C-alpha positions as CSV (number, residue, x, y, z in Angstrom):
1,M,4.5,-9.0,40.9
2,F,2.8,-9.4,43.5
3,S,3.8,-11.0,46.8
4,E,2.3,-10.4,50.4
5,H,4.9,-12.6,52.2
6,A,8.3,-12.4,49.8
7,T,11.6,-10.5,51.6
8,G,13.3,-9.9,48.2
9,V,12.1,-10.2,44.4
10,D,15.0,-10.7,41.5
11,L,14.1,-10.5,38.5
12,C,16.5,-12.5,36.4
13,L,17.7,-11.5,32.4
14,L,18.9,-14.8,30.5
15,D,20.5,-14.9,27.1
16,E,20.2,-17.6,24.7
17,D,23.2,-19.7,25.9
18,G,21.0,-19.6,29.6
19,Q,23.4,-17.4,31.4
20,E,21.6,-15.8,33.8
21,T,21.6,-11.7,35.5
22,R,19.9,-10.7,38.3
23,V,18.3,-7.6,39.2
24,R,17.0,-6.8,42.5
25,L,13.5,-5.1,42.1
26,P,13.7,-2.1,44.5
27,E,10.4,-1.4,45.2
28,T,7.3,-2.6,47.0
29,T,4.0,-0.5,47.1
30,A,0.8,-2.5,48.1
31,H,2.8,-5.6,48.5
32,C,4.1,-5.3,45.0
33,W,7.5,-5.5,43.9
34,H,8.3,-3.2,41.2
35,G,11.1,-1.3,39.1
36,C,11.9,0.1,36.1
37,L,14.9,-1.2,34.1
38,P,15.7,0.6,30.8
39,G,17.0,-1.1,27.3
40,V,15.2,-4.2,27.5
41,G,13.3,-5.3,24.3
42,A,11.2,-7.9,22.5
43,G,12.7,-11.2,22.6
44,Q,14.4,-10.6,26.2
45,R,13.9,-14.0,27.9
46,Y,13.2,-14.0,31.9
47,G,11.7,-15.1,34.8
48,F,11.8,-14.5,38.6
49,R,13.4,-15.8,42.0
50,V,11.4,-15.0,45.0
51,H,12.9,-14.7,48.6
52,G,10.9,-15.7,51.3
53,P,10.6,-18.2,54.2
54,Y,10.8,-21.6,53.3
55,E,7.8,-22.8,55.9
56,P,5.0,-25.5,54.2
57,A,3.6,-26.2,57.1
58,A,2.4,-22.5,57.8
59,G,1.4,-22.7,53.8
60,H,4.8,-20.5,52.9
61,R,7.4,-22.0,49.7
62,F,9.8,-19.7,48.7
63,N,12.8,-20.6,47.3
64,P,14.8,-18.2,45.0
65,D,17.0,-21.3,44.0
66,K,13.8,-22.2,41.9
67,L,13.3,-20.1,38.4
68,L,9.8,-18.8,38.3
69,I,7.2,-17.7,35.6
70,D,6.2,-14.5,35.3
71,P,2.6,-14.9,35.9
72,Y,2.2,-11.5,33.8
73,A,4.3,-13.1,30.9
74,R,2.5,-12.3,27.4
75,A,4.7,-15.7,25.7
76,I,6.5,-18.4,27.0
77,E,8.9,-20.3,25.4
78,G,10.0,-23.6,26.4
79,A,8.6,-26.8,28.1
80,V,9.4,-28.1,31.6
81,D,12.1,-30.5,31.6
82,W,11.0,-32.9,34.3
83,R,14.0,-32.8,37.0
84,E,14.0,-33.4,40.6
85,A,15.5,-29.5,40.5
86,V,12.0,-28.2,39.4
87,Y,10.1,-29.3,42.8
88,G,11.1,-27.6,46.0
89,Y,11.8,-30.2,48.2
90,R,14.1,-33.3,47.9
91,F,12.4,-36.3,46.7
92,G,11.9,-39.3,49.6
93,G,9.8,-40.0,52.0
94,D,6.1,-39.6,53.1
95,D,7.2,-35.9,54.7
96,A,9.4,-35.1,51.6
97,D,7.7,-31.8,50.8
98,L,8.9,-30.4,54.0
99,S,12.5,-30.6,52.7
100,Y,14.5,-28.1,51.1
101,N,16.2,-28.5,47.6
102,D,18.6,-26.2,46.6
103,S,19.4,-27.4,43.2
104,D,18.5,-24.7,40.6
105,S,15.4,-25.3,38.4
106,A,16.5,-22.4,36.0
107,P,18.0,-24.8,33.0
108,F,15.1,-27.2,33.5
109,M,12.0,-24.5,33.5
110,P,10.3,-22.4,30.5
111,R,11.4,-18.6,30.2
112,S,9.1,-15.9,30.2
113,V,9.4,-13.6,26.9
114,V,9.1,-9.9,26.6
115,V,7.2,-9.6,23.3
116,E,6.3,-6.2,21.0
117,S,2.6,-5.4,21.4
118,S,2.1,-3.6,18.0
119,F,0.3,-5.7,15.9
120,D,-2.1,-4.7,12.4
121,W,-5.1,-5.7,12.8
122,G,-6.4,-3.6,9.9
123,D,-10.2,-3.5,10.1
124,D,-10.8,-5.9,12.2
125,R,-14.3,-5.9,14.2
126,R,-15.7,-8.4,16.4
127,P,-18.9,-10.4,14.5
128,D,-20.8,-9.8,17.9
129,T,-23.5,-12.5,16.9
130,P,-26.5,-12.3,19.3
131,W,-26.6,-15.2,21.6
132,H,-29.8,-16.8,19.9
133,E,-28.4,-16.4,16.5
134,T,-25.1,-18.6,17.7
135,S,-24.5,-21.8,17.2
136,V,-20.7,-22.8,18.6
137,Y,-18.2,-25.6,17.3
138,E,-15.9,-26.8,19.6
139,A,-12.6,-27.3,18.4
140,H,-8.8,-28.3,19.6
141,V,-6.4,-26.5,18.0
142,R,-3.5,-29.1,17.0
143,G,-6.1,-32.0,16.8
144,L,-8.6,-30.3,14.4
145,T,-5.8,-29.6,11.5
146,M,-3.1,-32.2,12.1
147,R,-4.4,-34.2,9.9
148,H,-6.1,-32.3,6.7
149,P,-4.5,-33.0,4.2
150,T,-3.4,-29.6,2.1
151,I,-3.0,-27.7,4.7
152,P,0.8,-27.7,4.6
153,P,2.9,-29.9,7.0
154,E,4.1,-26.9,8.7
155,L,1.1,-25.3,9.6
156,R,-1.1,-28.4,11.0
157,G,-1.7,-28.4,14.3
158,T,-0.8,-24.1,14.7
159,Y,-3.2,-20.9,15.0
160,A,-1.7,-20.6,11.6
161,G,-3.5,-23.9,10.7
162,L,-6.6,-22.7,12.3
163,A,-6.6,-19.6,9.8
164,T,-6.3,-21.1,6.3
165,D,-8.7,-21.2,3.7
166,E,-9.4,-24.9,4.2
167,V,-10.5,-24.5,7.7
168,I,-12.6,-21.7,7.8
169,E,-14.3,-22.5,4.3
170,H,-15.5,-25.8,6.3
171,L,-16.7,-23.7,9.4
172,G,-18.7,-21.5,6.8
173,L,-19.9,-24.8,5.1
174,V,-21.1,-26.1,8.3
175,G,-22.1,-23.1,9.2
176,V,-21.2,-22.5,12.7
177,T,-21.1,-19.1,14.0
178,A,-18.3,-19.1,16.6
179,I,-15.0,-21.5,17.4
180,E,-14.6,-22.6,21.0
181,L,-11.1,-23.4,21.4
182,M,-9.9,-26.0,23.7
183,P,-7.4,-24.8,26.2
184,V,-4.9,-22.1,24.3
185,H,-3.2,-20.6,27.8
186,Q,0.2,-21.8,28.0
187,F,0.1,-24.8,30.0
188,V,1.9,-27.7,31.0
189,H,2.6,-31.9,30.1
190,D,2.2,-33.1,33.7
191,H,5.5,-35.4,35.0
192,R,3.1,-38.2,35.2
193,L,2.0,-38.4,31.6
194,V,5.7,-37.6,30.5
195,R,7.0,-40.5,32.3
196,Q,4.3,-42.5,30.4
197,G,5.3,-41.4,27.1
198,L,1.9,-39.5,26.6
199,R,1.0,-35.4,26.5
200,N,-1.8,-33.4,28.2
201,Y,-3.2,-33.1,25.0
202,W,-6.3,-31.1,26.0
203,G,-4.6,-28.5,27.7
204,Y,-6.4,-28.4,30.9
205,N,-2.9,-27.5,33.0
206,T,-2.4,-23.7,32.5
207,I,0.6,-22.0,33.6
208,G,0.3,-18.6,31.8
209,F,-2.8,-16.8,32.1
210,F,-1.8,-14.4,29.6
211,A,0.6,-16.2,27.0
212,P,-0.7,-18.3,24.0
213,H,0.4,-21.8,24.0
214,D,4.0,-21.5,22.3
215,E,3.3,-25.2,21.0
216,Y,1.0,-23.8,18.5
217,S,2.9,-21.6,17.3
218,S,4.2,-22.2,13.7
219,S,6.4,-18.9,13.1
220,G,8.6,-19.2,16.8
221,R,8.2,-19.0,19.9
222,A,10.4,-16.4,21.3
223,G,7.2,-14.0,21.1
224,Q,6.1,-14.8,17.3
225,Q,2.9,-17.1,18.8
226,V,1.5,-13.9,19.9
227,D,1.3,-12.2,16.7
228,E,0.3,-15.6,15.0
229,F,-2.7,-16.3,17.6
230,K,-3.8,-12.5,16.5
231,A,-3.7,-13.2,12.5
232,M,-5.8,-16.5,13.1
233,V,-8.6,-14.2,15.1
234,R,-8.6,-11.7,12.1
235,A,-9.0,-14.5,9.5
236,M,-12.3,-15.7,12.0
237,H,-13.2,-12.4,12.4
238,A,-12.8,-11.4,8.5
239,A,-15.5,-14.8,7.9
240,G,-17.7,-14.0,10.3
241,I,-16.8,-16.2,12.9
242,E,-16.5,-15.2,16.5
243,V,-13.7,-16.8,18.6
244,I,-14.3,-18.2,22.5
245,L,-11.5,-19.4,24.7
246,D,-11.9,-22.6,27.2
247,V,-10.3,-20.8,30.0
248,V,-8.6,-22.8,33.0
249,Y,-8.3,-20.0,36.1
250,N,-9.6,-22.5,38.9
251,H,-6.3,-24.5,39.4
252,T,-2.9,-24.1,37.8
253,A,0.1,-26.7,36.8
254,E,1.1,-26.7,40.1
255,G,-0.5,-29.5,41.7
256,N,-0.7,-30.2,45.3
257,H,2.4,-30.2,48.4
258,L,4.2,-32.9,46.1
259,G,3.7,-30.6,42.8
260,P,6.5,-28.7,41.1
261,T,7.2,-24.9,41.8
262,L,6.7,-23.5,38.8
263,S,5.4,-19.7,39.2
264,F,2.9,-19.4,41.9
265,K,3.7,-21.0,44.5
266,G,7.1,-20.1,44.8
267,I,5.7,-16.5,44.6
268,D,3.6,-16.7,47.3
269,N,2.1,-19.8,47.9
270,D,-0.6,-18.7,50.9
271,A,-2.1,-16.2,48.5
272,Y,-2.8,-17.7,45.1
273,Y,-4.0,-21.1,46.6
274,R,-6.5,-22.2,48.6
275,L,-4.9,-24.0,51.2
276,V,-6.4,-26.0,54.2
277,E,-7.3,-23.9,57.1
278,D,-6.5,-26.3,60.0
279,D,-3.0,-27.3,57.9
280,R,-1.5,-24.7,55.6
281,R,0.6,-27.8,54.6
282,F,-2.1,-29.2,52.2
283,Y,-4.5,-27.7,49.4
284,Q,-8.3,-27.7,49.2
285,D,-8.6,-29.4,45.9
286,Y,-12.6,-28.6,44.3
287,T,-10.9,-29.7,41.1
288,G,-9.4,-32.9,40.8
289,T,-6.1,-31.5,39.9
290,G,-4.5,-31.2,43.3
291,N,-4.8,-27.3,44.2
292,S,-7.7,-24.9,43.3
293,L,-6.8,-21.1,42.9
294,Y,-7.8,-18.4,46.0
295,M,-10.2,-16.3,44.2
296,R,-10.8,-14.2,47.3
297,P,-8.0,-11.6,47.7
298,P,-8.2,-8.9,45.2
299,S,-4.9,-9.6,44.0
300,V,-5.7,-13.2,42.5
301,L,-8.8,-11.5,41.3
302,Q,-7.1,-8.8,39.8
303,L,-5.0,-11.0,37.9
304,L,-7.7,-13.2,36.1
305,M,-9.4,-9.9,35.5
306,D,-6.2,-8.3,34.0
307,S,-5.8,-11.6,32.0
308,L,-9.4,-11.3,30.5
309,R,-9.0,-8.0,29.5
310,Y,-6.2,-8.5,27.9
311,W,-7.2,-11.7,25.5
312,V,-10.7,-9.3,24.7
313,T,-8.7,-6.0,24.3
314,E,-5.2,-6.8,23.0
315,M,-6.4,-9.7,21.4
316,H,-9.7,-9.4,20.0
317,V,-10.9,-12.7,21.7
318,D,-14.9,-12.7,21.5
319,G,-15.8,-14.5,24.7
320,F,-14.9,-17.6,27.3
321,R,-15.9,-20.7,28.7
322,F,-14.8,-20.9,32.4
323,D,-13.7,-24.4,33.3
324,L,-15.1,-26.0,36.2
325,A,-16.8,-22.5,37.2
326,A,-18.6,-23.7,40.1
327,T,-15.0,-23.7,42.1
328,L,-14.6,-19.8,41.2
329,A,-17.6,-19.0,42.8
330,R,-16.3,-20.0,46.1
331,E,-15.9,-17.9,48.4
332,L,-15.2,-19.4,51.5
333,H,-16.4,-23.4,51.0
334,D,-19.7,-23.5,49.4
335,V,-20.6,-22.2,46.0
336,D,-22.0,-18.7,45.9
337,R,-23.6,-17.4,43.2
338,L,-23.4,-14.2,44.5
339,S,-19.3,-14.1,44.7
340,T,-17.3,-11.3,44.7
341,F,-15.8,-13.4,40.9
342,F,-19.3,-12.6,39.6
343,D,-19.4,-9.1,41.1
344,V,-16.4,-7.5,39.7
345,I,-17.4,-9.8,36.1
346,H,-20.4,-7.9,36.1
347,Q,-19.4,-4.6,36.9
348,D,-16.5,-4.5,34.4
349,P,-17.0,-2.5,31.5
350,V,-15.3,-4.6,28.7
351,V,-15.3,-8.3,30.2
352,S,-19.2,-8.1,30.6
353,Q,-19.7,-7.2,27.4
354,V,-18.3,-10.4,25.3
355,K,-20.0,-13.7,25.3
356,L,-19.6,-15.6,29.1
357,I,-20.0,-19.4,29.1
358,A,-19.5,-21.1,32.6
359,E,-18.6,-25.0,32.9
360,P,-21.5,-24.9,36.3
361,W,-19.8,-27.6,38.1
362,D,-16.3,-28.8,39.9
363,V,-15.6,-31.9,41.7
364,G,-16.2,-30.6,44.8
365,D,-19.2,-30.8,47.5
366,G,-22.4,-29.0,46.4
367,G,-20.4,-28.0,43.3
368,Y,-23.1,-29.3,40.4
369,Q,-24.6,-25.5,39.7
370,V,-26.5,-26.4,36.6
371,G,-29.1,-23.5,36.5
372,N,-27.6,-21.7,39.3
373,F,-25.5,-19.1,37.4
374,P,-26.7,-15.4,37.2
375,V,-27.7,-12.9,34.6
376,L,-25.3,-12.3,31.9
377,W,-23.7,-16.2,31.9
378,S,-25.0,-19.2,29.6
379,E,-24.1,-22.4,30.6
380,W,-22.9,-25.9,29.2
381,N,-26.6,-27.6,30.5
382,G,-25.7,-31.1,31.2
383,Q,-28.9,-31.7,32.4
384,Y,-29.9,-31.5,28.3
385,R,-27.0,-33.7,27.5
386,D,-28.5,-36.8,29.7
387,C,-31.3,-36.0,28.8
388,V,-31.6,-36.4,25.2
389,R,-29.2,-39.1,25.0
390,D,-31.6,-40.8,27.6
391,F,-34.8,-39.8,24.8
392,W,-32.7,-41.8,22.0
393,R,-31.8,-44.6,24.0
394,G,-35.8,-45.2,24.3
395,A,-35.4,-44.7,28.6
396,D,-38.8,-44.6,30.8
397,E,-40.1,-41.6,32.4
398,Q,-38.3,-38.5,29.6
399,L,-41.5,-37.1,28.2
400,R,-41.6,-33.6,30.7
401,E,-38.1,-33.6,30.7
402,F,-37.8,-33.4,27.2
403,G,-40.1,-30.8,27.0
404,N,-38.2,-28.7,29.3
405,R,-34.9,-29.3,27.4
406,F,-36.1,-29.1,24.3
407,T,-37.4,-25.9,24.7
408,G,-34.9,-24.1,26.3
409,S,-34.8,-25.8,30.0
410,S,-36.9,-22.7,30.8
411,D,-37.5,-24.8,34.9
412,L,-33.7,-24.0,35.2
413,Y,-32.8,-20.4,33.6
414,Q,-36.5,-18.6,33.4
415,D,-36.8,-17.5,37.2
416,D,-33.6,-15.2,37.3
417,G,-34.2,-13.1,34.6
418,R,-32.1,-15.3,31.5
419,R,-33.6,-16.2,28.2
420,P,-33.6,-19.1,26.5
421,Y,-29.7,-19.0,25.1
422,A,-28.6,-19.6,28.9
423,S,-28.8,-22.9,27.9
424,I,-25.5,-24.3,26.1
425,N,-26.8,-27.2,24.2
426,F,-24.5,-30.1,23.5
427,V,-25.0,-34.2,23.0
428,T,-21.3,-34.7,22.9
429,C,-18.3,-32.4,24.1
430,H,-14.5,-33.3,24.2
431,D,-15.1,-34.8,27.8
432,G,-16.6,-38.0,26.8
433,F,-17.5,-39.8,23.7
434,T,-17.6,-38.9,19.8
435,L,-21.2,-38.9,18.9
436,A,-20.3,-41.6,16.3
437,D,-18.7,-43.7,19.4
438,L,-22.1,-42.6,21.6
439,V,-23.6,-44.9,19.2
440,S,-21.0,-47.5,19.1
441,Y,-20.1,-48.5,22.2
442,N,-21.7,-49.3,25.3
443,D,-18.3,-49.1,27.3
444,K,-15.7,-47.1,27.3
445,H,-12.0,-48.1,26.1
446,N,-9.4,-46.2,27.6
447,E,-7.1,-48.6,27.5
448,A,-4.4,-46.3,25.5
449,N,-4.4,-43.9,29.0
450,G,-2.2,-46.2,30.8
451,E,-5.0,-46.4,34.1
452,G,-6.1,-49.6,33.6
453,N,-9.1,-48.3,31.3
454,R,-10.7,-47.1,35.1
455,D,-10.1,-43.4,34.3
456,G,-13.1,-41.1,32.0
457,A,-17.1,-42.0,33.1
458,D,-18.8,-45.0,32.6
459,D,-20.9,-43.9,30.4
460,N,-24.8,-45.5,30.6
461,R,-26.3,-43.1,28.8
462,S,-24.9,-44.6,25.0
463,W,-26.8,-46.9,22.5
464,N,-25.0,-49.0,21.0
465,C,-27.5,-49.6,17.7
466,G,-27.1,-53.9,18.8
467,V,-23.1,-54.6,18.4
468,E,-20.4,-53.0,20.3
469,G,-17.8,-51.3,18.5
470,P,-16.3,-51.8,14.7
471,T,-19.0,-53.5,12.2
472,D,-19.1,-53.8,8.5
473,D,-22.8,-55.0,9.3
474,P,-25.0,-52.5,6.5
475,D,-28.2,-52.8,9.2
476,V,-26.3,-51.8,12.3
477,L,-24.4,-49.0,10.3
478,A,-27.5,-47.6,9.3
479,R,-28.5,-48.0,12.5
480,R,-26.1,-46.1,14.1
481,A,-26.2,-43.4,11.4
482,R,-29.7,-43.0,12.2
483,Q,-29.5,-42.8,15.2
484,Q,-26.7,-39.7,14.7
485,R,-28.8,-38.0,12.5
486,N,-31.5,-37.9,15.4
487,L,-29.2,-36.7,18.0
488,L,-28.2,-33.7,15.4
489,A,-31.4,-33.2,15.0
490,T,-32.8,-32.7,18.4
491,L,-29.8,-30.3,19.1
492,F,-30.2,-27.6,16.2
493,L,-34.1,-28.0,16.4
494,S,-34.0,-27.1,20.3
495,Q,-34.0,-23.6,21.7
496,G,-30.9,-22.2,23.3
497,V,-27.2,-22.0,22.1
498,P,-26.0,-25.5,20.2
499,M,-22.9,-26.4,20.8
500,L,-21.2,-28.8,18.3
501,L,-18.0,-31.1,18.5
502,H,-15.4,-31.2,16.1
503,G,-15.7,-34.0,13.5
504,D,-19.1,-35.2,14.7
505,E,-20.3,-33.5,11.2
506,M,-18.0,-36.4,9.7
507,G,-18.3,-39.6,11.9
508,R,-14.9,-38.9,14.0
509,T,-14.1,-41.6,16.4
510,Q,-11.7,-41.8,19.1
511,L,-12.4,-45.9,19.0
512,G,-14.2,-45.7,21.5
513,N,-12.0,-43.9,24.0
514,N,-13.8,-41.5,25.8
515,N,-11.2,-39.6,27.8
516,A,-8.3,-38.9,25.2
517,Y,-7.6,-36.1,27.5
518,C,-3.3,-37.7,27.0
519,Q,-3.4,-38.7,23.4
520,D,-1.7,-36.7,21.2
521,N,-2.0,-38.8,18.2
522,E,-4.5,-39.8,15.5
523,L,-6.9,-41.4,17.8
524,S,-7.8,-37.5,19.0
525,W,-6.8,-35.8,15.5
526,V,-10.0,-35.4,13.0
527,D,-9.7,-37.6,10.6
528,W,-10.6,-35.7,7.3
529,S,-10.9,-38.2,5.3
530,L,-14.0,-39.1,6.7
531,R,-15.5,-35.8,5.2
532,D,-16.0,-37.7,1.9
533,D,-16.7,-40.9,3.5
534,N,-19.4,-39.5,5.2
535,L,-21.2,-36.3,3.0
536,T,-24.3,-37.5,3.7
537,L,-23.6,-36.5,7.5
538,L,-22.1,-33.3,6.5
539,G,-24.2,-32.2,4.4
540,F,-27.5,-33.0,6.6
541,T,-25.8,-31.1,9.7
542,R,-25.5,-28.2,7.0
543,R,-29.2,-28.7,6.2
544,L,-29.9,-28.5,10.1
545,V,-28.0,-25.8,10.4
546,Q,-29.3,-23.7,7.5
547,L,-33.0,-24.7,8.9
548,R,-32.1,-23.3,12.3
549,R,-30.8,-20.0,10.9
550,S,-33.7,-20.0,8.1
551,Q,-36.6,-20.3,11.0
552,P,-36.5,-18.0,13.8
553,V,-39.2,-19.9,15.8
554,L,-36.0,-22.0,16.1
555,R,-34.1,-19.1,18.1
556,R,-36.1,-17.4,19.8
557,R,-35.3,-14.6,22.0
558,R,-38.1,-15.2,24.8
559,W,-39.6,-18.3,26.4
560,F,-42.5,-19.8,25.3
561,V,-45.2,-19.2,27.4
562,G,-48.6,-21.1,25.6
563,R,-50.4,-17.8,25.1
564,P,-52.0,-17.5,21.4
565,I,-50.5,-15.7,18.8
566,R,-53.0,-15.0,16.0
567,G,-55.5,-17.3,17.3
568,L,-52.8,-20.2,17.7
569,S,-50.9,-20.9,20.9
570,D,-47.2,-20.3,20.3
571,I,-46.4,-24.2,21.2
572,A,-47.9,-27.2,21.6
573,W,-47.7,-30.3,21.9
574,F,-49.3,-33.7,20.5
575,T,-49.8,-37.2,20.9
576,P,-49.5,-39.5,17.7
577,G,-53.3,-39.6,17.6
578,G,-52.5,-36.0,16.7
579,V,-54.5,-34.5,19.5
580,E,-53.1,-32.2,22.0
581,M,-51.3,-34.0,25.1
582,T,-52.6,-34.1,29.0
583,D,-51.2,-33.2,32.5
584,E,-51.6,-37.5,32.6
585,E,-49.9,-37.9,28.8
586,W,-47.0,-36.1,30.5
587,E,-46.5,-38.5,32.9
588,V,-47.0,-41.6,30.9
589,G,-43.6,-43.5,32.5
590,F,-43.4,-45.9,28.7
591,A,-44.1,-43.5,26.5
592,K,-41.2,-42.4,24.1
593,S,-43.2,-40.4,20.8
594,L,-45.0,-37.2,20.8
595,A,-44.8,-34.0,18.1
596,V,-44.6,-30.4,19.2
597,F,-46.4,-27.7,17.3
598,L,-44.0,-24.4,17.1
599,N,-45.9,-21.1,16.2
600,G,-44.0,-19.1,13.6
601,D,-46.9,-16.4,13.5
602,G,-45.6,-12.8,14.5
603,I,-41.9,-13.7,14.8
604,P,-40.1,-11.4,12.5
605,S,-36.3,-12.2,11.3
606,V,-33.8,-10.8,8.9
607,D,-32.2,-12.4,6.5
608,E,-28.3,-12.2,5.4
609,R,-29.2,-9.2,3.4
610,G,-30.7,-7.5,6.2
611,H,-34.5,-7.7,4.4
612,R,-36.8,-8.3,6.7
613,V,-39.2,-12.1,6.6
614,R,-41.5,-13.7,8.3
615,G,-41.5,-17.0,10.3
616,D,-43.0,-20.3,9.9
617,S,-44.4,-22.6,11.7
618,L,-43.1,-26.4,12.2
619,L,-44.5,-29.6,13.3
620,I,-41.9,-31.8,14.7
621,L,-42.5,-35.7,15.1
622,F,-40.1,-37.5,17.6
623,N,-40.6,-41.2,17.8
624,A,-38.2,-43.0,20.0
625,H,-39.7,-46.3,20.0
626,D,-37.7,-48.7,18.0
627,D,-41.0,-49.7,15.4
628,T,-42.6,-47.6,12.7
629,L,-45.9,-45.6,14.3
630,D,-48.5,-43.9,12.6
631,F,-48.8,-40.0,13.5
632,T,-51.9,-38.2,12.6
633,M,-51.7,-34.2,11.5
634,P,-53.4,-31.8,13.6
635,D,-56.6,-30.6,12.4
636,D,-56.6,-27.7,10.1
637,R,-57.0,-25.3,13.2
638,W,-53.2,-25.4,13.0
639,G,-52.4,-26.2,9.2
640,E,-53.9,-27.3,6.5
641,R,-51.2,-28.4,4.8
642,W,-47.7,-29.4,5.5
643,S,-44.1,-30.2,3.4
644,L,-41.5,-32.1,4.8
645,L,-38.8,-30.6,4.9
646,I,-36.4,-33.6,7.0
647,D,-36.7,-37.4,7.6
648,T,-33.6,-38.8,9.2
649,A,-35.0,-42.0,8.4
650,A,-34.2,-40.7,4.9
651,P,-31.4,-38.1,4.7
652,E,-31.6,-37.6,0.7
653,L,-35.0,-36.0,0.9
654,L,-35.1,-33.0,-0.9
655,D,-36.9,-29.9,1.0
656,G,-40.6,-30.1,0.3
657,D,-40.4,-32.9,-1.7
658,R,-43.8,-34.7,0.3
659,E,-46.6,-33.2,1.5
660,C,-49.7,-34.1,3.8
661,K,-52.6,-32.4,4.6
662,A,-54.6,-32.2,8.0
663,G,-56.1,-35.5,9.1
664,D,-53.7,-37.5,7.6
665,D,-51.4,-40.2,8.8
666,L,-47.8,-39.9,8.5
667,A,-45.8,-43.2,9.2
668,V,-42.5,-42.2,11.0
669,T,-39.9,-44.8,11.3
670,G,-38.4,-45.9,14.2
671,R,-36.7,-44.2,15.7
672,S,-36.9,-40.9,13.7
673,V,-37.2,-37.0,13.9
674,V,-39.7,-35.7,10.9
675,V,-39.9,-31.9,10.5
676,L,-42.6,-30.2,8.9
677,E,-43.2,-26.9,7.3
678,R,-47.0,-24.8,7.3
679,A,-47.7,-24.9,3.8
C-alpha cells in the first residue's frame, strides 16, 4: 500500500463474525508498505488501518480507528452503513472536520475480499471491431434487465442478466457492435441519498477501481462477482459485441473535507487528492463531487494504469469511456492535452491498443475541451448533440454547423491527425432526456429527486411537438414519432461513431426526468413492454443500423475533401432546388433544408462473409421546416435514377419501393428525412 506520510500500516483480517486480526506490514520501500502473509486464501475479508498525523490544515487525515478499503481490492463486499463512525471527525459546528473521531468504523464498512484469479476463458477473443465500423449502445447493468419479462427474476439487474440470450439477441437485432456500460467499478450510495430513501443509481461515485460492483452479482458478493463479470464479457464476445466501461477516475466517493474516510483519505489524503494550495484543509473540486483525484504523483498514475491494464488483461474489456476526462488532464490547474496522464496511456503497450473515449469536459474553469484531446482518443461530441437537436427543432443559423457535424466534425478533429471516428455522435445519453422525452417535454420534471426540480440541465434544445407530456392525441403522437425517427436517422447517417441510449429504440420514457441519477426504480429501468408497442420504431432503428453497415460511404475512415471520384466530388451539397449550394446559401440564417450527395464509388467494403463489395452513392434530403417542400433531384451527372430507401414520414416504406429520375421533384414532408440510393 502506497502512503508517503504514514507512520505505520496494519493489515486487518476479518472473519464472518466481524472478529479482527491485525498484522503490521513490516517493510516500506519507496513509500510502499508491504509484507507477505502465508495461508490467506480466496474469500478472506480484510481491510487496512493506517497510522499517521491527523492534521487537516496540513492536508493529513490519518485515523487508524477507521477501517479502510484496499485501493487494489479485486472484490469488495457490502455497503457503507452511514454512521458517524465512518467519518474521521465528530459531527457538529463549522469546523467539525478539525476534530478527531476515535469511534471504530469497522462494523459499518464494506470489506475488501481476496479472490481466486483463475477463470476458464475458453476460446474467448476480442472482436476488435474497427472504429469506423463501430456503433455503441450505452446501457446500465441494472436498468437494462430489471423489467425484462423472460429473464429469471434472480438474474435481473446483474452481470448474468446481461449475458442472457434475451439481451444478447436484442443487441444483435438492433445491430450495435459494442455495449458501453455505465460505471461497474465498486461505488457508494451517498449518505444524503440514503437519508432520502434514494440510491446512487448511475454509480458515478467510485471507491474501488479494480472491483466489479457487488450489487450487480447474482452469484454472491465474496468474490463471485468477478467470475460473473468475466462470464458476461465472454458471452458478449461470443456474439461479436465489445464491452466498453464507463470509468470514473476523476474523483472518489469520499467527498470534500466533510466527507467520510473510506479509503484514500485515510491512506494518504495529501498524496491522492488535489488540495487547495494555500489551505490544504480543503479540496480542489473540478468535478462537482467534492474532490478531484491528483494525477501528477507517480503513485496515483500507477494506480490508474494498473487498474486499466487489469480490466483489459484480466477482465478482457475492449475499451473505456473516461468520465469528466478533462479533470484527468489537469497538471496544475489548466487542462493540458500534453499532460502526464496522456503520456502514460499513449506509451502503454496494453491500454493504448483498446478503444479510448473521453467525456471532454469537467465543471472547472476551461474544462470544456471538445475537440482538444490528442490522437488515439475519440470524444463524446457534445457539439454534435446540441447542433442536431437545434436543427430539428427548427432553430436558425444551423446549416453550416449541421454540415460540419454530419460529416464527422472535421473542424474539431481533422487538424490534429484524427479521423472522423474521433467523434462519438449522440443525441441522447444517460445524462438528460431520453429520446421519447426529448420530443415530449420542453421542461424537466425532476421532482422525484427531492431537490425541488432545481437539479439537471435546463434543456432548451427539446421540441415537444405541440403538447407537453403524455397525450392521446394521434396527430401529436405521430409528429413525436417522426421527430424521433429524424433524430435517429441523422445519428446513423452521420460520419463518426453513433451511440444509442438503451431503450431509445423502443421509445423509453422517464416522464420528463432528465437527471435520473438517483432513481433506481421503474422510472429509470427499461420497460420491455414498449418493444411490442413500438415495433415500428425498433424496426426503423434496425433498418438504419443495417443501412449503415451495408453502405461504406456512411462509415468512411477518412475525411471528405471535395475532390472528384470518377468524375464526381466525394461529397456535394444541394439546395431544395437541386443546385449546388454557394457560400452565401450556407449563411442564410432562416434556411432549414438541404440535400447532400455522398459518392460511394471507389469505396470498397467487405461484407459479413468476407467478400469485397462496392459502395453505393446516396442522396439524403433534410427538411426541418414545418411544411412539405419539393426537392428537385440533381441533374443526371449525379445519377439518372434514384431509389427511395428511407422516409421518416413513411417508416413502413419498403426499400426501393419508389423511384425518381434526375430533374424530378420529390415532395418531402415537413420535419422529415429521405434517403435515396443511386440506381
